[in-house]
N, C-alpha and C positions, 0 to 999 in steps of 0.2 A: 504494501498498500507506503501508496508516492502523500507526502505532508508538505505543503503548500504553505511555506512562509509568509505572513501578512501580514498590516496593522493593521487597527480598526483607529480611524482621526474619528471623534465624536465634537457634535457642536461644544460640549461642554470643557473640550481640550485638554480631557480625558485620552491618551494613546496608548492602545494597550495590543500585544502581538495575540495573531488565532493561527490556529493551525488548521489551515482547510484541508478536507480529503481530495486528492483527483478521484474524479469521473463524481461526486454530488456536489465540486464547487461552485454550480452556479444558487441551486438551495442551499448552500452554505452560504451562501454571501446574501439571498436573500432573505435569510433568518437573520443572518448576523445585522443589515440594515432594515430588516423592521417592515421592508417595502413587497412588491406581487410584482414589479417591473421594475429592471434596475441599468440604468445606462454606462457605457465607458468614455472614462477623459483620459485619453494617451497625450500623455508628460514624455517630457526628456528622458534619455536615459534609461529607455525602454519598463518605465516606471507605466501599470495604468493603475486608476482610481477607478474603482464603482463604487457607484450613487445612486440610488433613490432618486427614478426618473419621472416620481411625481414628486419630490419633496417641497418645489415651491407650492403646487396647488393644495398640496395637504396640507400645508398648514407646519412643516417641520422648519424647526429653527437653521439661522443661517448657521454652516460649517467654518465659520472665522480661520480655521488653520489650515484645513482643507482648500480653503480657496483663496491663501494666500502661496500654500503648498501648487497650486498648479500656478499661480502665476508666477513665483517664481521659476517653476521648471516648464516655461514656455506654452502653457496654456488660460488666458486672460477669461476665467470662468467665474462665475459666483456656485458657491454647491451648498446647497442645504439636508441637513439631515446628517446620517453617520454618512462615512466613506469609509469602504479601505481601500489599502494599496498593495497591490502584486508587482511582480514582475512580469515581464510579458517576452518570447520568442519572435523572432523576426517573420516567422509562419502566424503571429499572434496567439502562440499557446498562451493560457495562462502559468505561471509557474511560478517557485516562491525568491522571494526577495533575497538577494544576494546583500552579503556581510556589505559592500561599497554603496549600493542602493539604500539599503536602511542607515546606513551612518549620516547617509548623503538628506534623505527626507526628516531625522532625526538634530541635522545640521540648519536645515533650512526650519523647522519648525521651534527649533529655539533660540536664532537671534532675528533681532528687528529686523525687515526687509527694508534694503537701499529704497530711496527717495525717490528712484526709476520706479521700481515695482509698487512706493506706497503710491505715487501719482494712478499707474493702469488700474490701482485699487479703487480708490476716491471714484474715478471714470467707471469701472466696472459699477459700484454698489452707488453711483449715483441713483438709483429709483428709493435707493434706503438712507435719506439721509440722517436717521439715526444711527444706523452704525460707520457713515463717513464721520461723524463725530467722535463718534470710538478710536478712528483709526489713528486721532490726533494721539492716543495714549498704551499703541503698542513700541 
């Protein structure tokens, strides 16, 4: 049985490791996120974020850590609800995060984003003015 090392990034900024089972990855991810349909956000360094496809419309909270991560890794998108980070092969197969990928995610989430990333975040989050004001504090 192959174990797929992933990270759960919660909107509350709690980040935990999750071992998914190859073969039931989709079901495991949907259960961990708490959704029926998920979407994949492809990031730099062969990292994929699985997110709730209906997060915005079902009232899930903004996931600022995952949104910042997406911006830092080349995909300026806003993420709602829980996100799960995994690695992906060039063929699109979901595999476990490598040590360097895990370190890159942890480093990205631990530091304040650079000014250019903050500017892009402000633009992406402009429909959510209360959140934009919070960005001054990260």
